TORPAZA-815026 format. One record per residue (C-alpha): residue in three letters; z, x, y; residue number from 1. Coordinates in Angstrom, 1 decimal. Each point is the difference from the previous one (the first is absolute). Layout:
     r       up     east    north     k
   ALA        Z        X        Y   NUM
...
//
This chain:
     r       up     east    north     k
   MET    106.3   -108.0     15.6     1
   GLN      1.5      1.4      2.8     2
   CYS     -0.9     -1.4      3.9     3
   ILE      0.4      2.8      3.0     4
   CYS     -0.2     -3.3      2.8     5
   GLY      0.8     -3.8     -0.2     6
   ASN     -3.7     -1.3      0.2     7
   CYS     -0.4      1.9     -3.1     8
   LEU      2.6     -1.5     -2.0     9
   THR     -0.5     -3.6      1.5    10
   ASN     -4.1      0.3     -1.0    11
   HIS      1.5      0.7     -3.3    12
   SER      2.4     -2.5     -0.7    13
   GLY     -2.5     -2.4      1.3    14
   LEU     -3.1      1.0     -2.2    15
   ASN      2.8      0.1     -2.9    16
   ARG      0.7     -3.6      0.6    17
   ILE     -3.7     -0.7      0.3    18
   TYR     -0.5      1.0     -3.2    19
   MET      2.9     -1.3     -1.9    20
   THR     -1.0     -3.5      1.2    21
   LEU     -3.9      0.8     -1.5    22
   LEU      1.7      1.3     -2.9    23
   ARG      1.7     -3.3     -0.2    24
   SER     -2.9     -2.7      0.5    25
   MET     -1.5      2.0     -2.5    26
   GLN      2.2     -0.7     -3.0    27
   ASP      0.3     -3.6      0.5    28
   GLN     -4.4      0.6     -0.8    29
   PHE      0.1      2.4     -3.0    30
   LYS      1.2     -0.7     -3.3    31
   GLY      0.4      2.5     -2.7    32
   ARG     -1.6     -0.7     -3.7    33
   ASN      2.8     -2.0     -1.4    34
   GLY      0.0     -2.4      3.4    35
   SER      3.3      2.1      1.7    36
   PHE     -0.4      0.8      3.4    37
   TYR     -0.2      4.2      1.0    38
   SER      3.0      1.4      1.5    39
   ILE      0.1      1.6      3.7    40
   ILE     -0.1      3.2     -1.9    41
   THR     -2.8     -0.3     -2.4    42
   LEU     -2.3     -1.5      2.8    43
   GLN      1.3      3.5      2.2    44
   GLN     -1.7      1.9     -2.8    45
   MET     -2.7     -2.2     -0.2    46
   CYS     -1.2      1.1      3.6    47
   VAL      0.6      3.5     -0.3    48
   ALA     -3.5      0.4     -0.5    49
   PRO     -2.3     -0.7      2.3    50
   ALA     -2.7     -2.3     -2.0    51
   GLY      3.6     -1.8     -1.7    52
   ALA      1.3     -0.7      4.1    53
   ILE     -3.6     -1.3      0.5    54
   GLU     -0.2     -2.0     -3.0    55
   ILE      3.0     -1.4      0.5    56
   SER     -0.3     -1.0      3.5    57
   ASN     -3.2     -1.1      0.0    58
   GLU      1.3     -2.7     -2.6    59
   VAL      3.0     -0.6      3.0    60
   MET     -2.6      0.3      3.1    61
   PRO     -3.9     -0.5     -1.4    62
   VAL     -2.1      2.1      2.2    63
   SER     -2.6     -2.7      0.0    64
   ASP      2.5     -2.4      2.4    65
   TRP      0.2      2.6      2.4    66
   ALA     -3.3      2.0     -0.8    67
   ALA     -2.7     -2.6      1.5    68
   ASP      2.3      0.5      3.3    69
   PHE     -2.0      3.5      0.0    70
   LYS     -3.4     -0.6     -0.7    71
   SER     -2.2      0.1      2.9    72
//
C-alpha cells in the first residue's frame, strides 16, 4: 500500500501495531488440537474471513462484557 500523506502513513502504522498486539494476546489464549500455540501467521489467516475474525475477537474480548453498557 502506498500512502500519499504523512498522516495516512502514521495512522496505518498505528493500526498495524494495534493489530499485531491483539494477535499476540490472542496467541496466548488459543491452542491447536495438539496443545501447541498457533503462530501469528495462522491467526492472521483465521481472521481473513469476517466470521473468523468475530469469533476470535469474541474470545479475546467477549461481547457480553461491553454490550451491557449499550443497553438502555
